[in-house]
C-alpha positions in Angstrom: 36.8 21.2 33.8 35.5 22.9 30.7 36.8 26.1 29.1 35.7 28.8 26.7 38.0 30.1 23.9 37.7 32.2 20.8 38.4 31.3 17.2 38.4 34.3 15.0 35.1 36.0 15.9 33.3 32.9 17.2 33.4 31.4 20.7 34.0 27.7 21.2 33.7 25.6 24.3 35.6 22.5 25.4 34.3 19.9 27.9 35.0 16.3 28.8 32.8 13.1 29.0 34.4 9.9 30.2 37.8 11.4 29.7 37.1 12.3 26.1 37.3 16.0 25.1 34.5 17.5 23.1 34.8 20.8 21.1 31.7 22.6 20.1 31.1 25.9 18.3 28.6 28.3 20.0 27.9 30.0 16.6 28.0 33.3 18.6 30.5 36.1 19.1 29.3 36.7 22.7 31.2 35.2 25.6 28.1 34.9 27.8 26.4 32.7 25.2 29.5 30.4 25.3 29.4 30.2 29.1 25.7 29.4 29.2 26.2 26.6 26.6 29.2 25.2 28.5 27.1 25.1 31.7 24.3 23.3 29.9 26.6 20.7 28.4 28.3 20.0 31.8 24.9 19.7 33.4 23.8 17.1 30.8 27.0 15.1 31.4 26.6 15.3 35.2 23.1 13.8 34.8 24.4 10.9 32.8 23.0 12.3 29.5 24.8 12.5 26.2 25.9 16.1 25.4 23.7 17.7 22.8 26.6 17.9 20.3 26.4 14.1 19.9 22.8 14.3 18.7 23.6 17.2 16.4 25.8 14.9 14.4 23.2 12.3 13.7 21.5 12.5 10.3 18.4 11.1 8.7 20.6 8.7 6.8 21.8 7.2 10.1 18.3 6.5 11.2 17.4 5.1 7.7 20.2 2.6 8.0 18.8 1.4 11.4 15.3 0.7 10.1 16.5 -1.1 7.0 18.8 -3.3 9.0 16.0 -4.0 11.5 13.6 -5.1 8.7 16.3 -7.3 7.1 17.3 -9.0 10.3 13.7 -9.7 11.3 12.7 -10.9 7.9 9.8 -8.6 7.4 8.0 -9.3 4.1 7.0 -5.7 3.9 10.6 -4.7 3.3 9.9 -3.8 -0.4 7.0 -1.5 0.7 9.3 0.1 3.3 11.9 0.9 0.6 9.3 2.4 -1.5 8.3 4.7 1.4 11.9 5.6 2.0 12.4 6.6 -1.6 9.9 9.4 -1.1 11.3 10.4 2.3 14.8 10.6 0.8 13.7 13.4 -1.5 13.0 15.6 1.5 15.2 14.4 4.4 18.4 12.9 2.9 21.5 14.2 4.6 19.4 16.4 6.9 20.5 16.4 10.6 17.9 14.8 12.8 17.9 17.8 15.1 16.6 19.8 12.1 13.7 17.4 11.4 10.9 19.1 13.4 7.1 19.2 13.1 7.2 22.2 10.7 9.4 20.3 8.3 7.3 17.2 8.5 4.1 19.2 7.7 5.9 20.7 4.7 6.6 17.1 3.6 2.9 16.2 4.0 1.8 19.2 2.0 4.3 18.4 -0.8 3.1 14.7 -1.1 -0.5 15.8 -1.1 0.3 18.3 -3.9 1.8 15.4 -5.8 -1.5 13.5 -5.6 -0.5 10.9 -3.0 -3.4 9.4 -1.1 -3.5 9.9 2.7 -3.0 6.2 3.3 0.2 6.2 1.2 1.5 9.2 3.1 0.7 7.5 6.4 2.8 4.5 5.4 5.7 6.9 4.7 5.2 8.7 8.0 5.1 5.3 9.8 8.5 4.5 8.4 9.8 7.9 9.7 8.3 7.1 13.1 10.0 3.8 13.2 13.3 5.4 12.4 13.0 7.7 15.4 11.9 4.8 17.6 14.9 2.7 16.7 17.2 5.7 17.0 16.0 6.1 20.6 16.6 2.4 21.3 20.3 2.5 20.2 23.1 2.4 22.7 24.1 5.1 22.9 20.9 6.6 21.6 20.9 8.5 18.4 17.7 10.5 19.1 17.0 12.6 22.2 13.6 14.1 21.4 11.4 12.8 18.6 9.2 15.3 16.8 5.4 15.0 16.7 4.5 13.2 13.5 0.7 13.4 12.8 -1.4 10.7 11.0 -3.9 11.7 8.3 -7.4 10.5 8.0 -7.6 7.7 5.5 -10.4 6.7 3.2 -12.5 3.7 4.3 -11.1 0.2 3.4 -12.1 -1.0 0.0 -15.5 -2.9 0.1 -15.2 -4.7 -3.2 -16.3 -8.4 -3.5 -17.5 -10.7 -6.2 -20.8 -12.6 -6.2 -20.5 -16.3 -7.3 -22.4 -15.7 -10.6 -20.2 -12.7 -11.4 -17.0 -14.7 -10.7 -18.1 -17.5 -13.0 -18.6 -15.0 -15.9 -15.2 -13.5 -15.2 -13.6 -17.0 -15.2 -15.3 -17.9 -18.5 -13.5 -14.9 -20.1 -10.0 -15.8 -18.6 -7.3 -17.6 -20.5 -7.2 -21.3 -19.8 -4.0 -21.2 -17.8 -5.6 -18.7 -15.3 -8.9 -20.3 -14.7 -7.7 -22.8 -12.1 -5.5 -20.2 -10.4 -8.4 -17.7 -10.0 -10.8 -20.4 -8.9 -8.4 -21.5 -6.2 -8.1 -17.9 -5.0 -11.8 -17.3 -5.0 -12.6 -20.5 -3.0 -9.8 -20.3 -0.5 -9.0 -16.5 -0.1 -5.3 -17.1 -0.4 -3.1 -14.1 -1.0 -2.0 -13.5 -4.6 1.7 -14.1 -3.9 0.9 -17.3 -2.1 -0.9 -18.6 -5.1 1.6 -17.5 -7.7 4.5 -19.0 -5.7 2.7 -22.2 -4.8 4.9 -25.3 -5.6 4.1 -28.9 -6.0 6.1 -29.9 -2.9 3.5 -28.0 -0.9 0.7 -30.1 -2.4 -0.4 -33.5 -1.0 -3.0 -34.6 -3.4 -3.5 -38.0 -1.9 -4.6 -36.2 1.3 -6.4 -33.4 -0.6 -4.5 -30.6 1.1 -2.1 -27.8 0.4 0.5 -26.6 3.0 1.7 -23.0 3.2 4.9 -22.8 5.3 6.0 -19.3 4.4 3.2 -16.8 4.9 2.9 -13.0 5.3 2.1 -13.3 9.1 4.8 -16.0 9.6 2.3 -18.7 10.7 2.1 -21.8 8.5 -1.3 -23.1 7.6 -3.0 -26.0 5.9 -5.9 -25.8 3.4 -8.0 -28.8 2.5 -9.2 -29.2 -1.0 -12.9 -30.0 -2.0 -13.8 -32.0 -5.1 -13.7 -29.0 -7.4 -10.3 -27.9 -6.3 -8.9 -31.4 -6.3 -10.0 -31.7 -10.0 -8.2 -28.4 -10.7 -4.9 -29.7 -9.3 -5.3 -33.0 -11.1 -5.8 -31.0 -14.3 -2.7 -29.0 -13.6 -0.8 -32.3 -13.3 -2.1 -33.4 -16.7 -1.1 -30.1 -18.2 2.4 -30.4 -16.7 2.8 -33.9 -18.2 1.6 -32.8 -21.7 4.0 -29.9 -21.8 6.9 -32.1 -20.7 8.3 -29.1 -18.8 8.8 -30.0 -15.1 8.3 -26.6 -13.6 8.0 -26.6 -9.8 5.0 -24.2 -9.8 1.4 -25.4 -9.6 0.1 -22.5 -11.7 2.9 -21.7 -14.3 2.8 -19.0 -17.0 1.2 -19.5 -20.4 4.3 -21.2 -21.8 4.5 -23.5 -18.7 8.2 -22.5 -18.2 8.1 -20.4 -15.0 5.9 -18.8 -12.5 3.4 -16.1 -13.4 4.7 -12.6 -12.6 1.4 -10.7 -13.1 -1.9 -11.3 -14.7 -3.4 -7.9 -14.1 -4.1 -7.1 -17.8 -5.9 -10.5 -18.3 -8.0 -10.0 -15.2 -9.1 -6.5 -16.1 -10.0 -7.7 -19.6 -12.1 -10.6 -18.3 -13.9 -8.2 -15.9 -14.8 -5.9 -18.8 -16.0 -8.8 -21.0 -18.1 -10.1 -18.0 -19.6 -6.6 -17.6 -19.2 -6.6 -13.8 -17.4 -3.3 -13.5 -14.0 -2.7 -12.0 -12.8 -5.5 -9.7 -9.5 -6.4 -8.2 -8.3 -10.0 -7.9 -7.8 -9.2 -4.2 -11.6 -8.9 -4.1 -11.6 -12.7 -4.4 -9.9 -12.8 -1.0 -12.6 -10.6 0.5 -15.3 -12.7 -1.2 -13.9 -15.9 0.1 -14.0 -14.6 3.7 -17.5 -13.5 3.2 -18.6 -16.8 1.6 -17.0 -18.9 4.4 -18.8 -17.0 7.1 -22.1 -17.0 5.2 -21.9 -20.7 4.8 -21.7 -21.2 8.5 -18.0 -21.8 9.0 -16.9 -20.5 12.4 -14.8 -17.3 12.2 -11.8 -18.9 13.9 -11.7 -21.6 11.2 -12.3 -19.1 8.4 -9.4 -17.1 9.7 -7.1 -20.1 9.6 -8.1 -20.8 6.0 -7.6 -17.2 4.8 -4.5 -16.6 6.9 -5.8 -13.7 8.9 -3.9 -13.3 12.2 -6.0 -10.5 13.8 -9.8 -10.4 14.1 -9.9 -6.7 13.3 -8.6 -7.2 9.8 -10.7 -10.3 9.3 -13.8 -8.3 10.2 -12.9 -5.7 7.7 -12.9 -8.4 5.0 -16.2 -9.8 6.2 -18.2 -7.4 4.1 -21.9 -6.8 4.5 -23.6 -6.3 1.1 -27.0 -4.7 0.2 -28.2 -8.3 -0.4 -27.3 -9.1 3.2 -29.2 -6.1 4.5 -32.3 -7.0 2.4 -32.0 -10.6 3.7 -31.9 -9.4 7.3 -35.2 -7.5 6.8 -36.8 -10.5 5.2 -35.7 -12.8 8.0 -37.1 -10.3 10.6 -40.4 -10.2 8.7 -40.6 -14.0 8.5 -39.9 -14.2 12.3 -42.6 -11.7 13.2 -45.1 -13.4 10.9 -44.3 -16.7 12.6 -44.9 -15.1 16.0 -48.3 -13.9 14.9 -49.3 -17.3 13.6 -48.2 -19.0 16.8 -50.1 -16.6 19.0 -53.3 -16.9 17.0 -53.3 -20.7 16.9 -52.6 -20.9 20.6 -55.5 -18.6 21.6 -58.0 -20.2 19.3 -57.0 -23.7 20.4 -57.3 -22.7 24.0 -60.8 -21.3 23.5 -62.0 -24.5 21.7 -60.7 -26.6 24.5 -62.2 -24.4 27.2 -65.7 -24.6 25.5 -65.4 -28.4 25.2 -64.4 -28.8 28.8 -67.5 -26.8 29.9 -69.7 -29.1 28.0 -68.2 -32.1 29.8 -66.6 -33.4 26.7 -62.8 -34.1 27.2 -62.2 -34.1 23.4 -59.4 -36.6 23.8 -58.6 -36.5 20.1 -58.2 -32.7 20.2 -56.2 -32.6 23.4 -54.1 -35.7 23.1 -53.3 -35.6 19.4 -51.4 -38.8 18.5 -50.9 -39.8 22.2 -52.3 -42.9 23.7 -56.0 -42.4 24.5 -55.8 -44.8 27.4 -53.8 -42.3 29.4 -55.6 -40.4 32.1 -56.5 -37.0 30.5 -56.3 -35.2 33.9 -52.5 -35.8 33.9 -52.2 -34.0 30.6 -54.8 -31.2 30.7 -54.7 -28.4 33.2 -58.4 -27.8 32.4 -59.3 -31.1 34.0 -58.4 -29.7 37.4 -61.1 -27.0 37.2 
């Protein structure tokens, strides 16, 4: 049985759940307010719900710990990106009670991030982290979240459409340092992710079978890539470089000194693009270009997805970019098709009229009708005109 009592000028209530007493301030100096709150809490307990005071004690930091633990236990490779999103969320919500995180406060956070110049896509990733926190909080036993606030999603800019034509890539490659030429060619031909290439080790390469095995990938699914003649030559050259340097690094594409893996080559890539005069390009555009080139060369989409490592068709289609050249080619193909149809129709009508005239004159014109067929065959079995 609960009770109401007064401390100084404020009324408090006391109630029990599973034999455990709970004390809660009403933050009011009116007894009726205390009685109404006590009745509400006892009603929640009778329905098997946790009393509201329990949720009032949960903070943003409690939910943050849940989502970080979840990512670490499940081995998500996007953990670093999650932590980056959380750094921005901390500035607004750290030590804030979950009950005080409402839609108005979330909108205030969005306005603040936009004022700081953050892109809508970046803000959406941060809001997704917040949504995940509330979702995991609701799944806890006992739950840490009773009602999650509405968290909107902002309209994002269209996905980047950059790709590199074969001729442009060759000019970029010509302006790259020697130790990056093979790395970038492998990326352009296979569409592998940057981190997959930089961390590629020799124990993943079976040169006698002309293949490379990726066991740890972003989507968690291992895959095998077979090497063509050009890529095989690149790997053989990397072996020669390794022998000449006498440094047995485990990485296929080591740094300039040949001592360790490459951390970044962003500056060298940008410089090569400037010298090649192809405008601003990202190395990730090689991945988009590889997908596009595979599809254009007639490789089935399912096979192309296995090579590039795309798990969902929606993302793969986003990489399968249609260029202006593709649109022009489509018009040219349509024009060629229509011209072919006109020629076929004209030849057929003229041929028919010639045959009809010859038949009326009593001349079977075996050479015209039969072409290269055996003239000993009965022409009536081949010409519908012979039945007239």
